[in-house]
mmCIF file as Biopython writes it, N, C-alpha, C and O atoms, coordinates in Angstrom:
data_model
#
loop_
_atom_site.group_PDB
_atom_site.id
_atom_site.type_symbol
_atom_site.label_atom_id
_atom_site.label_alt_id
_atom_site.label_comp_id
_atom_site.label_asym_id
_atom_site.label_entity_id
_atom_site.label_seq_id
_atom_site.pdbx_PDB_ins_code
_atom_site.Cartn_x
_atom_site.Cartn_y
_atom_site.Cartn_z
_atom_site.occupancy
_atom_site.B_iso_or_equiv
_atom_site.auth_seq_id
_atom_site.auth_asym_id
_atom_site.pdbx_PDB_model_num
ATOM 1   N N  . UNK A ? 1  ? 41.414 -48.760 103.657 1.0 0.0 1  A 1 
ATOM 2   C CA . UNK A ? 1  ? 42.114 -47.638 102.790 1.0 0.0 1  A 1 
ATOM 3   C C  . UNK A ? 1  ? 40.839 -47.370 101.650 1.0 0.0 1  A 1 
ATOM 4   O O  . UNK A ? 1  ? 39.945 -48.136 101.289 1.0 0.0 1  A 1 
ATOM 5   N N  . UNK A ? 2  ? 41.140 -45.997 101.256 1.0 0.0 2  A 1 
ATOM 6   C CA . UNK A ? 2  ? 40.144 -45.753 100.005 1.0 0.0 2  A 1 
ATOM 7   C C  . UNK A ? 2  ? 40.292 -46.198 98.903  1.0 0.0 2  A 1 
ATOM 8   O O  . UNK A ? 2  ? 41.447 -46.467 98.573  1.0 0.0 2  A 1 
ATOM 9   N N  . UNK A ? 3  ? 39.210 -46.434 97.950  1.0 0.0 3  A 1 
ATOM 10  C CA . UNK A ? 3  ? 39.641 -47.146 96.586  1.0 0.0 3  A 1 
ATOM 11  C C  . UNK A ? 3  ? 40.489 -46.148 95.690  1.0 0.0 3  A 1 
ATOM 12  O O  . UNK A ? 3  ? 40.968 -46.566 94.636  1.0 0.0 3  A 1 
ATOM 13  N N  . UNK A ? 4  ? 40.680 -44.855 96.085  1.0 0.0 4  A 1 
ATOM 14  C CA . UNK A ? 4  ? 41.613 -44.021 95.384  1.0 0.0 4  A 1 
ATOM 15  C C  . UNK A ? 4  ? 42.820 -44.643 95.452  1.0 0.0 4  A 1 
ATOM 16  O O  . UNK A ? 4  ? 43.429 -45.137 94.503  1.0 0.0 4  A 1 
ATOM 17  N N  . UNK A ? 5  ? 43.278 -44.596 97.011  1.0 0.0 5  A 1 
ATOM 18  C CA . UNK A ? 5  ? 44.532 -45.259 97.405  1.0 0.0 5  A 1 
ATOM 19  C C  . UNK A ? 5  ? 44.976 -46.569 96.617  1.0 0.0 5  A 1 
ATOM 20  O O  . UNK A ? 5  ? 45.997 -46.705 95.943  1.0 0.0 5  A 1 
ATOM 21  N N  . UNK A ? 6  ? 43.873 -47.595 96.883  1.0 0.0 6  A 1 
ATOM 22  C CA . UNK A ? 6  ? 44.004 -48.808 96.296  1.0 0.0 6  A 1 
ATOM 23  C C  . UNK A ? 6  ? 44.480 -48.699 94.792  1.0 0.0 6  A 1 
ATOM 24  O O  . UNK A ? 6  ? 45.440 -49.354 94.386  1.0 0.0 6  A 1 
ATOM 25  N N  . UNK A ? 7  ? 43.750 -47.829 93.976  1.0 0.0 7  A 1 
ATOM 26  C CA . UNK A ? 7  ? 43.874 -47.701 92.617  1.0 0.0 7  A 1 
ATOM 27  C C  . UNK A ? 7  ? 45.491 -47.001 92.352  1.0 0.0 7  A 1 
ATOM 28  O O  . UNK A ? 7  ? 46.218 -47.299 91.404  1.0 0.0 7  A 1 
ATOM 29  N N  . UNK A ? 8  ? 45.806 -46.064 93.383  1.0 0.0 8  A 1 
ATOM 30  C CA . UNK A ? 8  ? 47.317 -45.464 93.295  1.0 0.0 8  A 1 
ATOM 31  C C  . UNK A ? 8  ? 48.203 -46.555 93.476  1.0 0.0 8  A 1 
ATOM 32  O O  . UNK A ? 8  ? 49.298 -46.649 92.920  1.0 0.0 8  A 1 
ATOM 33  N N  . UNK A ? 9  ? 47.775 -47.275 94.163  1.0 0.0 9  A 1 
ATOM 34  C CA . UNK A ? 9  ? 49.000 -48.432 94.275  1.0 0.0 9  A 1 
ATOM 35  C C  . UNK A ? 9  ? 49.034 -49.477 92.908  1.0 0.0 9  A 1 
ATOM 36  O O  . UNK A ? 9  ? 50.006 -50.192 92.664  1.0 0.0 9  A 1 
ATOM 37  N N  . UNK A ? 10 ? 48.130 -49.444 92.294  1.0 0.0 10 A 1 
ATOM 38  C CA . UNK A ? 10 ? 48.135 -50.340 91.030  1.0 0.0 10 A 1 
ATOM 39  C C  . UNK A ? 10 ? 48.598 -49.777 89.575  1.0 0.0 10 A 1 
ATOM 40  O O  . UNK A ? 10 ? 49.137 -50.377 88.645  1.0 0.0 10 A 1 
ATOM 41  N N  . UNK A ? 11 ? 48.152 -48.253 89.714  1.0 0.0 11 A 1 
ATOM 42  C CA . UNK A ? 11 ? 48.321 -47.520 88.365  1.0 0.0 11 A 1 
ATOM 43  C C  . UNK A ? 11 ? 48.650 -45.941 88.529  1.0 0.0 11 A 1 
ATOM 44  O O  . UNK A ? 11 ? 48.232 -45.388 89.547  1.0 0.0 11 A 1 
ATOM 45  N N  . UNK A ? 12 ? 49.197 -45.377 87.813  1.0 0.0 12 A 1 
ATOM 46  C CA . UNK A ? 12 ? 49.017 -43.956 87.583  1.0 0.0 12 A 1 
ATOM 47  C C  . UNK A ? 12 ? 47.769 -43.403 87.195  1.0 0.0 12 A 1 
ATOM 48  O O  . UNK A ? 12 ? 47.265 -43.746 86.125  1.0 0.0 12 A 1 
ATOM 49  N N  . UNK A ? 13 ? 47.138 -42.476 88.048  1.0 0.0 13 A 1 
ATOM 50  C CA . UNK A ? 13 ? 45.983 -41.928 87.578  1.0 0.0 13 A 1 
ATOM 51  C C  . UNK A ? 13 ? 46.108 -40.563 87.357  1.0 0.0 13 A 1 
ATOM 52  O O  . UNK A ? 13 ? 46.799 -39.717 87.925  1.0 0.0 13 A 1 
ATOM 53  N N  . UNK A ? 14 ? 45.204 -40.481 86.296  1.0 0.0 14 A 1 
ATOM 54  C CA . UNK A ? 14 ? 45.041 -38.860 85.355  1.0 0.0 14 A 1 
ATOM 55  C C  . UNK A ? 14 ? 43.974 -38.257 86.282  1.0 0.0 14 A 1 
ATOM 56  O O  . UNK A ? 14 ? 42.933 -38.910 86.208  1.0 0.0 14 A 1 
ATOM 57  N N  . UNK A ? 15 ? 43.916 -37.422 86.966  1.0 0.0 15 A 1 
ATOM 58  C CA . UNK A ? 15 ? 42.744 -36.759 87.887  1.0 0.0 15 A 1 
ATOM 59  C C  . UNK A ? 15 ? 42.297 -35.346 87.421  1.0 0.0 15 A 1 
ATOM 60  O O  . UNK A ? 15 ? 42.103 -34.413 88.200  1.0 0.0 15 A 1 
ATOM 61  N N  . UNK A ? 16 ? 42.156 -35.282 86.081  1.0 0.0 16 A 1 
ATOM 62  C CA . UNK A ? 16 ? 41.952 -33.782 85.321  1.0 0.0 16 A 1 
ATOM 63  C C  . UNK A ? 16 ? 41.360 -34.503 84.124  1.0 0.0 16 A 1 
ATOM 64  O O  . UNK A ? 16 ? 41.614 -35.651 83.762  1.0 0.0 16 A 1 
ATOM 65  N N  . UNK A ? 17 ? 40.378 -33.475 83.474  1.0 0.0 17 A 1 
ATOM 66  C CA . UNK A ? 17 ? 39.814 -33.525 82.492  1.0 0.0 17 A 1 
ATOM 67  C C  . UNK A ? 17 ? 39.265 -32.185 82.007  1.0 0.0 17 A 1 
ATOM 68  O O  . UNK A ? 17 ? 39.313 -31.137 82.651  1.0 0.0 17 A 1 
ATOM 69  N N  . UNK A ? 18 ? 38.767 -32.338 80.857  1.0 0.0 18 A 1 
ATOM 70  C CA . UNK A ? 18 ? 38.377 -31.022 79.967  1.0 0.0 18 A 1 
ATOM 71  C C  . UNK A ? 18 ? 36.981 -30.510 80.467  1.0 0.0 18 A 1 
ATOM 72  O O  . UNK A ? 18 ? 36.271 -29.939 79.638  1.0 0.0 18 A 1 
ATOM 73  N N  . UNK A ? 19 ? 36.551 -30.657 81.683  1.0 0.0 19 A 1 
ATOM 74  C CA . UNK A ? 19 ? 35.026 -30.501 82.031  1.0 0.0 19 A 1 
ATOM 75  C C  . UNK A ? 19 ? 34.821 -28.997 81.682  1.0 0.0 19 A 1 
ATOM 76  O O  . UNK A ? 19 ? 33.870 -28.675 80.971  1.0 0.0 19 A 1 
ATOM 77  N N  . UNK A ? 20 ? 35.494 -28.277 82.057  1.0 0.0 20 A 1 
ATOM 78  C CA . UNK A ? 20 ? 35.305 -26.799 81.927  1.0 0.0 20 A 1 
ATOM 79  C C  . UNK A ? 20 ? 35.164 -26.456 80.420  1.0 0.0 20 A 1 
ATOM 80  O O  . UNK A ? 20 ? 34.312 -25.648 80.050  1.0 0.0 20 A 1 
ATOM 81  N N  . UNK A ? 21 ? 36.057 -27.110 79.499  1.0 0.0 21 A 1 
ATOM 82  C CA . UNK A ? 21 ? 35.867 -26.891 77.960  1.0 0.0 21 A 1 
ATOM 83  C C  . UNK A ? 21 ? 34.446 -27.418 77.570  1.0 0.0 21 A 1 
ATOM 84  O O  . UNK A ? 21 ? 33.666 -26.809 76.837  1.0 0.0 21 A 1 
ATOM 85  N N  . UNK A ? 22 ? 34.233 -28.537 78.111  1.0 0.0 22 A 1 
ATOM 86  C CA . UNK A ? 22 ? 33.048 -29.240 77.694  1.0 0.0 22 A 1 
ATOM 87  C C  . UNK A ? 22 ? 31.861 -28.511 77.948  1.0 0.0 22 A 1 
ATOM 88  O O  . UNK A ? 22 ? 31.013 -28.567 77.057  1.0 0.0 22 A 1 
ATOM 89  N N  . UNK A ? 23 ? 31.575 -27.768 79.060  1.0 0.0 23 A 1 
ATOM 90  C CA . UNK A ? 23 ? 30.826 -26.897 79.668  1.0 0.0 23 A 1 
ATOM 91  C C  . UNK A ? 23 ? 30.503 -25.531 78.803  1.0 0.0 23 A 1 
ATOM 92  O O  . UNK A ? 23 ? 29.381 -25.051 78.641  1.0 0.0 23 A 1 
ATOM 93  N N  . UNK A ? 24 ? 31.661 -25.051 78.322  1.0 0.0 24 A 1 
ATOM 94  C CA . UNK A ? 24 ? 31.841 -23.771 77.694  1.0 0.0 24 A 1 
ATOM 95  C C  . UNK A ? 24 ? 31.201 -24.190 76.143  1.0 0.0 24 A 1 
ATOM 96  O O  . UNK A ? 24 ? 30.550 -23.377 75.487  1.0 0.0 24 A 1 
ATOM 97  N N  . UNK A ? 25 ? 31.424 -25.257 75.782  1.0 0.0 25 A 1 
ATOM 98  C CA . UNK A ? 25 ? 31.058 -25.490 74.309  1.0 0.0 25 A 1 
ATOM 99  C C  . UNK A ? 25 ? 29.398 -25.627 74.369  1.0 0.0 25 A 1 
ATOM 100 O O  . UNK A ? 25 ? 28.855 -25.634 73.265  1.0 0.0 25 A 1 
ATOM 101 N N  . UNK A ? 26 ? 28.662 -25.719 75.361  1.0 0.0 26 A 1 
ATOM 102 C CA . UNK A ? 26 ? 27.264 -26.065 75.517  1.0 0.0 26 A 1 
ATOM 103 C C  . UNK A ? 26 ? 26.633 -24.556 75.322  1.0 0.0 26 A 1 
ATOM 104 O O  . UNK A ? 26 ? 27.245 -23.525 75.601  1.0 0.0 26 A 1 
ATOM 105 N N  . UNK A ? 27 ? 25.420 -24.614 74.840  1.0 0.0 27 A 1 
ATOM 106 C CA . UNK A ? 27 ? 24.494 -23.429 74.809  1.0 0.0 27 A 1 
ATOM 107 C C  . UNK A ? 27 ? 23.833 -23.506 76.079  1.0 0.0 27 A 1 
ATOM 108 O O  . UNK A ? 27 ? 22.778 -24.139 76.138  1.0 0.0 27 A 1 
ATOM 109 N N  . UNK A ? 28 ? 24.376 -22.863 77.272  1.0 0.0 28 A 1 
ATOM 110 C CA . UNK A ? 28 ? 23.630 -22.635 78.311  1.0 0.0 28 A 1 
ATOM 111 C C  . UNK A ? 28 ? 23.224 -21.294 78.709  1.0 0.0 28 A 1 
ATOM 112 O O  . UNK A ? 28 ? 24.006 -20.369 78.490  1.0 0.0 28 A 1 
ATOM 113 N N  . UNK A ? 29 ? 21.934 -21.040 79.347  1.0 0.0 29 A 1 
ATOM 114 C CA . UNK A ? 29 ? 21.594 -19.880 79.887  1.0 0.0 29 A 1 
ATOM 115 C C  . UNK A ? 29 ? 21.997 -19.467 81.046  1.0 0.0 29 A 1 
ATOM 116 O O  . UNK A ? 29 ? 21.981 -20.212 82.026  1.0 0.0 29 A 1 
ATOM 117 N N  . UNK A ? 30 ? 22.441 -18.144 81.096  1.0 0.0 30 A 1 
ATOM 118 C CA . UNK A ? 30 ? 22.987 -17.569 82.286  1.0 0.0 30 A 1 
ATOM 119 C C  . UNK A ? 30 ? 22.141 -17.759 83.391  1.0 0.0 30 A 1 
ATOM 120 O O  . UNK A ? 30 ? 22.512 -18.375 84.391  1.0 0.0 30 A 1 
ATOM 121 N N  . UNK A ? 31 ? 20.801 -17.166 83.242  1.0 0.0 31 A 1 
ATOM 122 C CA . UNK A ? 31 ? 20.038 -17.082 84.195  1.0 0.0 31 A 1 
ATOM 123 C C  . UNK A ? 31 ? 19.361 -18.459 84.795  1.0 0.0 31 A 1 
ATOM 124 O O  . UNK A ? 31 ? 19.144 -18.619 85.996  1.0 0.0 31 A 1 
ATOM 125 N N  . UNK A ? 32 ? 19.071 -19.401 83.799  1.0 0.0 32 A 1 
ATOM 126 C CA . UNK A ? 32 ? 18.190 -20.617 84.144  1.0 0.0 32 A 1 
ATOM 127 C C  . UNK A ? 32 ? 19.472 -21.912 84.609  1.0 0.0 32 A 1 
ATOM 128 O O  . UNK A ? 32 ? 19.426 -22.741 85.518  1.0 0.0 32 A 1 
ATOM 129 N N  . UNK A ? 33 ? 20.451 -21.677 83.669  1.0 0.0 33 A 1 
ATOM 130 C CA . UNK A ? 33 ? 21.604 -22.714 84.156  1.0 0.0 33 A 1 
ATOM 131 C C  . UNK A ? 33 ? 22.342 -22.469 85.127  1.0 0.0 33 A 1 
ATOM 132 O O  . UNK A ? 33 ? 22.430 -23.156 86.145  1.0 0.0 33 A 1 
ATOM 133 N N  . UNK A ? 34 ? 23.132 -21.119 84.799  1.0 0.0 34 A 1 
ATOM 134 C CA . UNK A ? 34 ? 24.024 -20.688 85.978  1.0 0.0 34 A 1 
ATOM 135 C C  . UNK A ? 34 ? 23.680 -19.907 86.992  1.0 0.0 34 A 1 
ATOM 136 O O  . UNK A ? 34 ? 24.498 -19.409 87.766  1.0 0.0 34 A 1 
ATOM 137 N N  . UNK A ? 35 ? 22.222 -19.723 87.061  1.0 0.0 35 A 1 
ATOM 138 C CA . UNK A ? 35 ? 21.648 -19.042 88.389  1.0 0.0 35 A 1 
ATOM 139 C C  . UNK A ? 35 ? 22.077 -17.622 88.321  1.0 0.0 35 A 1 
ATOM 140 O O  . UNK A ? 35 ? 22.086 -16.963 89.361  1.0 0.0 35 A 1 
ATOM 141 N N  . UNK A ? 36 ? 22.426 -17.102 87.216  1.0 0.0 36 A 1 
ATOM 142 C CA . UNK A ? 36 ? 22.820 -15.656 87.256  1.0 0.0 36 A 1 
ATOM 143 C C  . UNK A ? 36 ? 24.296 -15.623 87.457  1.0 0.0 36 A 1 
ATOM 144 O O  . UNK A ? 36 ? 24.890 -14.546 87.394  1.0 0.0 36 A 1 
ATOM 145 N N  . UNK A ? 37 ? 24.948 -16.784 87.703  1.0 0.0 37 A 1 
ATOM 146 C CA . UNK A ? 37 ? 26.389 -16.323 88.213  1.0 0.0 37 A 1 
ATOM 147 C C  . UNK A ? 37 ? 27.151 -16.907 86.789  1.0 0.0 37 A 1 
ATOM 148 O O  . UNK A ? 37 ? 27.448 -18.093 86.649  1.0 0.0 37 A 1 
ATOM 149 N N  . UNK A ? 38 ? 27.416 -15.811 85.727  1.0 0.0 38 A 1 
ATOM 150 C CA . UNK A ? 38 ? 27.680 -16.306 84.663  1.0 0.0 38 A 1 
ATOM 151 C C  . UNK A ? 38 ? 29.349 -17.068 84.594  1.0 0.0 38 A 1 
ATOM 152 O O  . UNK A ? 38 ? 30.247 -16.617 85.305  1.0 0.0 38 A 1 
ATOM 153 N N  . UNK A ? 39 ? 29.499 -17.825 83.991  1.0 0.0 39 A 1 
ATOM 154 C CA . UNK A ? 39 ? 30.545 -18.688 84.011  1.0 0.0 39 A 1 
ATOM 155 C C  . UNK A ? 39 ? 31.261 -19.436 85.261  1.0 0.0 39 A 1 
ATOM 156 O O  . UNK A ? 39 ? 32.449 -19.752 85.318  1.0 0.0 39 A 1 
ATOM 157 N N  . UNK A ? 40 ? 30.334 -19.630 86.182  1.0 0.0 40 A 1 
ATOM 158 C CA . UNK A ? 40 ? 30.561 -20.147 87.532  1.0 0.0 40 A 1 
ATOM 159 C C  . UNK A ? 40 ? 30.073 -21.620 87.259  1.0 0.0 40 A 1 
ATOM 160 O O  . UNK A ? 40 ? 28.940 -21.999 87.557  1.0 0.0 40 A 1 
ATOM 161 N N  . UNK A ? 41 ? 31.025 -22.415 86.668  1.0 0.0 41 A 1 
ATOM 162 C CA . UNK A ? 41 ? 30.455 -23.784 86.146  1.0 0.0 41 A 1 
ATOM 163 C C  . UNK A ? 41 ? 30.189 -24.725 87.531  1.0 0.0 41 A 1 
ATOM 164 O O  . UNK A ? 41 ? 29.508 -25.745 87.428  1.0 0.0 41 A 1 
ATOM 165 N N  . UNK A ? 42 ? 30.765 -24.322 88.829  1.0 0.0 42 A 1 
ATOM 166 C CA . UNK A ? 42 ? 30.375 -25.196 90.044  1.0 0.0 42 A 1 
ATOM 167 C C  . UNK A ? 42 ? 29.079 -25.335 90.244  1.0 0.0 42 A 1 
ATOM 168 O O  . UNK A ? 42 ? 28.565 -26.402 90.579  1.0 0.0 42 A 1 
ATOM 169 N N  . UNK A ? 43 ? 28.340 -24.067 90.019  1.0 0.0 43 A 1 
ATOM 170 C CA . UNK A ? 43 ? 26.903 -24.013 90.286  1.0 0.0 43 A 1 
ATOM 171 C C  . UNK A ? 43 ? 25.921 -24.936 89.637  1.0 0.0 43 A 1 
ATOM 172 O O  . UNK A ? 43 ? 24.767 -25.108 90.031  1.0 0.0 43 A 1 
ATOM 173 N N  . UNK A ? 44 ? 26.605 -25.642 88.380  1.0 0.0 44 A 1 
ATOM 174 C CA . UNK A ? 44 ? 25.811 -26.580 87.573  1.0 0.0 44 A 1 
ATOM 175 C C  . UNK A ? 44 ? 25.569 -27.659 88.433  1.0 0.0 44 A 1 
ATOM 176 O O  . UNK A ? 44 ? 24.578 -28.348 88.191  1.0 0.0 44 A 1 
ATOM 177 N N  . UNK A ? 45 ? 26.334 -27.963 89.465  1.0 0.0 45 A 1 
ATOM 178 C CA . UNK A ? 45 ? 26.337 -29.361 90.300  1.0 0.0 45 A 1 
ATOM 179 C C  . UNK A ? 45 ? 25.117 -29.052 90.934  1.0 0.0 45 A 1 
ATOM 180 O O  . UNK A ? 45 ? 24.582 -30.018 91.478  1.0 0.0 45 A 1 
ATOM 181 N N  . UNK A ? 46 ? 24.546 -28.004 91.012  1.0 0.0 46 A 1 
ATOM 182 C CA . UNK A ? 46 ? 23.146 -27.708 91.998  1.0 0.0 46 A 1 
ATOM 183 C C  . UNK A ? 46 ? 22.120 -27.351 90.975  1.0 0.0 46 A 1 
ATOM 184 O O  . UNK A ? 46 ? 20.947 -27.669 91.173  1.0 0.0 46 A 1 
ATOM 185 N N  . UNK A ? 47 ? 22.497 -26.679 89.838  1.0 0.0 47 A 1 
ATOM 186 C CA . UNK A ? 47 ? 21.080 -26.467 88.754  1.0 0.0 47 A 1 
ATOM 187 C C  . UNK A ? 47 ? 20.991 -27.359 87.812  1.0 0.0 47 A 1 
ATOM 188 O O  . UNK A ? 47 ? 19.894 -27.563 87.293  1.0 0.0 47 A 1 
ATOM 189 N N  . UNK A ? 48 ? 22.203 -28.113 87.378  1.0 0.0 48 A 1 
ATOM 190 C CA . UNK A ? 48 ? 22.001 -28.931 86.174  1.0 0.0 48 A 1 
ATOM 191 C C  . UNK A ? 48 ? 22.720 -30.120 86.479  1.0 0.0 48 A 1 
ATOM 192 O O  . UNK A ? 48 ? 23.711 -30.319 85.777  1.0 0.0 48 A 1 
ATOM 193 N N  . UNK A ? 49 ? 22.409 -31.104 87.513  1.0 0.0 49 A 1 
ATOM 194 C CA . UNK A ? 49 ? 23.180 -32.110 87.926  1.0 0.0 49 A 1 
ATOM 195 C C  . UNK A ? 49 ? 23.280 -33.057 86.798  1.0 0.0 49 A 1 
ATOM 196 O O  . UNK A ? 49 ? 24.218 -33.853 86.756  1.0 0.0 49 A 1 
ATOM 197 N N  . UNK A ? 50 ? 22.230 -33.016 85.736  1.0 0.0 50 A 1 
ATOM 198 C CA . UNK A ? 50 ? 22.075 -33.959 84.502  1.0 0.0 50 A 1 
ATOM 199 C C  . UNK A ? 50 ? 23.484 -33.863 83.603  1.0 0.0 50 A 1 
ATOM 200 O O  . UNK A ? 50 ? 24.087 -34.793 83.068  1.0 0.0 50 A 1 
ATOM 201 N N  . UNK A ? 51 ? 23.869 -32.193 83.609  1.0 0.0 51 A 1 
ATOM 202 C CA . UNK A ? 51 ? 25.094 -32.236 82.648  1.0 0.0 51 A 1 
ATOM 203 C C  . UNK A ? 51 ? 26.292 -32.647 83.215  1.0 0.0 51 A 1 
ATOM 204 O O  . UNK A ? 51 ? 27.159 -33.248 82.581  1.0 0.0 51 A 1 
ATOM 205 N N  . UNK A ? 52 ? 26.384 -32.296 84.582  1.0 0.0 52 A 1 
ATOM 206 C CA . UNK A ? 52 ? 27.451 -32.831 85.240  1.0 0.0 52 A 1 
ATOM 207 C C  . UNK A ? 52 ? 27.458 -34.299 85.210  1.0 0.0 52 A 1 
ATOM 208 O O  . UNK A ? 52 ? 28.605 -34.744 85.168  1.0 0.0 52 A 1 
ATOM 209 N N  . UNK A ? 53 ? 26.579 -35.146 85.217  1.0 0.0 53 A 1 
ATOM 210 C CA . UNK A ? 53 ? 26.574 -36.552 85.548  1.0 0.0 53 A 1 
ATOM 211 C C  . UNK A ? 53 ? 26.923 -37.082 83.859  1.0 0.0 53 A 1 
ATOM 212 O O  . UNK A ? 53 ? 27.514 -38.135 83.619  1.0 0.0 53 A 1 
ATOM 213 N N  . UNK A ? 54 ? 26.521 -36.303 82.989  1.0 0.0 54 A 1 
ATOM 214 C CA . UNK A ? 54 ? 26.583 -36.933 81.511  1.0 0.0 54 A 1 
ATOM 215 C C  . UNK A ? 54 ? 28.074 -36.729 81.087  1.0 0.0 54 A 1 
ATOM 216 O O  . UNK A ? 54 ? 28.758 -37.618 80.580  1.0 0.0 54 A 1 
ATOM 217 N N  . UNK A ? 55 ? 28.543 -35.341 81.374  1.0 0.0 55 A 1 
ATOM 218 C CA . UNK A ? 55 ? 29.959 -35.267 81.325  1.0 0.0 55 A 1 
ATOM 219 C C  . UNK A ? 55 ? 31.032 -36.214 81.771  1.0 0.0 55 A 1 
ATOM 220 O O  . UNK A ? 55 ? 31.922 -36.662 81.047  1.0 0.0 55 A 1 
ATOM 221 N N  . UNK A ? 56 ? 30.840 -36.481 83.106  1.0 0.0 56 A 1 
ATOM 222 C CA . UNK A ? 56 ? 31.417 -37.617 83.977  1.0 0.0 56 A 1 
ATOM 223 C C  . UNK A ? 56 ? 30.955 -38.930 83.358  1.0 0.0 56 A 1 
ATOM 224 O O  . UNK A ? 56 ? 31.792 -39.827 83.470  1.0 0.0 56 A 1 
ATOM 225 N N  . UNK A ? 57 ? 29.869 -39.252 82.754  1.0 0.0 57 A 1 
ATOM 226 C CA . UNK A ? 57 ? 29.653 -40.620 82.436  1.0 0.0 57 A 1 
ATOM 227 C C  . UNK A ? 57 ? 30.400 -40.866 81.045  1.0 0.0 57 A 1 
ATOM 228 O O  . UNK A ? 57 ? 30.789 -41.997 80.751  1.0 0.0 57 A 1 
ATOM 229 N N  . UNK A ? 58 ? 30.605 -39.668 80.118  1.0 0.0 58 A 1 
ATOM 230 C CA . UNK A ? 58 ? 31.461 -39.796 79.277  1.0 0.0 58 A 1 
ATOM 231 C C  . UNK A ? 58 ? 32.760 -40.127 79.242  1.0 0.0 58 A 1 
ATOM 232 O O  . UNK A ? 58 ? 33.268 -40.809 78.352  1.0 0.0 58 A 1 
ATOM 233 N N  . UNK A ? 59 ? 33.492 -39.544 80.444  1.0 0.0 59 A 1 
ATOM 234 C CA . UNK A ? 59 ? 34.699 -39.961 80.941  1.0 0.0 59 A 1 
ATOM 235 C C  . UNK A ? 59 ? 34.887 -41.134 81.295  1.0 0.0 59 A 1 
ATOM 236 O O  . UNK A ? 59 ? 35.935 -41.742 81.076  1.0 0.0 59 A 1 
ATOM 237 N N  . UNK A ? 60 ? 33.781 -41.656 81.959  1.0 0.0 60 A 1 
ATOM 238 C CA . UNK A ? 60 ? 34.033 -43.070 82.465  1.0 0.0 60 A 1 
ATOM 239 C C  . UNK A ? 60 ? 33.842 -44.367 81.237  1.0 0.0 60 A 1 
ATOM 240 O O  . UNK A ? 60 ? 34.294 -45.512 81.253  1.0 0.0 60 A 1 
ATOM 241 N N  . UNK A ? 61 ? 32.966 -43.647 80.177  1.0 0.0 61 A 1 
ATOM 242 C CA . UNK A ? 61 ? 32.801 -44.714 78.913  1.0 0.0 61 A 1 
ATOM 243 C C  . UNK A ? 61 ? 34.109 -44.630 78.278  1.0 0.0 61 A 1 
ATOM 244 O O  . UNK A ? 61 ? 34.481 -45.611 77.633  1.0 0.0 61 A 1 
ATOM 245 N N  . UNK A ? 62 ? 34.941 -43.500 78.371  1.0 0.0 62 A 1 
ATOM 246 C CA . UNK A ? 62 ? 35.983 -43.556 77.564  1.0 0.0 62 A 1 
ATOM 247 C C  . UNK A ? 62 ? 37.389 -43.956 78.232  1.0 0.0 62 A 1 
ATOM 248 O O  . UNK A ? 62 ? 38.498 -43.640 77.800  1.0 0.0 62 A 1 
ATOM 249 N N  . UNK A ? 63 ? 37.080 -44.796 79.497  1.0 0.0 63 A 1 
ATOM 250 C CA . UNK A ? 63 ? 38.011 -45.346 80.245  1.0 0.0 63 A 1 
ATOM 251 C C  . UNK A ? 63 ? 38.478 -44.773 81.218  1.0 0.0 63 A 1 
ATOM 252 O O  . UNK A ? 63 ? 39.414 -45.341 81.781  1.0 0.0 63 A 1 
ATOM 253 N N  . UNK A ? 64 ? 38.099 -43.729 81.647  1.0 0.0 64 A 1 
ATOM 254 C CA . UNK A ? 64 ? 38.740 -42.735 82.803  1.0 0.0 64 A 1 
ATOM 255 C C  . UNK A ? 64 ? 38.301 -43.569 84.137  1.0 0.0 64 A 1 
ATOM 256 O O  . UNK A ? 64 ? 37.277 -44.251 84.170  1.0 0.0 64 A 1 
ATOM 257 N N  . UNK A ? 65 ? 39.037 -43.454 85.028  1.0 0.0 65 A 1 
ATOM 258 C CA . UNK A ? 65 ? 38.487 -43.938 86.464  1.0 0.0 65 A 1 
ATOM 259 C C  . UNK A ? 65 ? 37.750 -43.003 87.226  1.0 0.0 65 A 1 
ATOM 260 O O  . UNK A ? 65 ? 37.306 -43.319 88.330  1.0 0.0 65 A 1 
#
């Protein structure tokens, strides 16, 4: 069984975060960071994985699963 299902057996999980809000608060360049795809935050997984990692790391440090 996956770790997700094991965790669900033990406690309630909140599977949402203000990732989009965090990204929108940054000064990112449409061409460089968004690869010309304005406000397509999913593209950041490819173009700026460092930003995506840092946002998720912050949630983990705050106690999120």
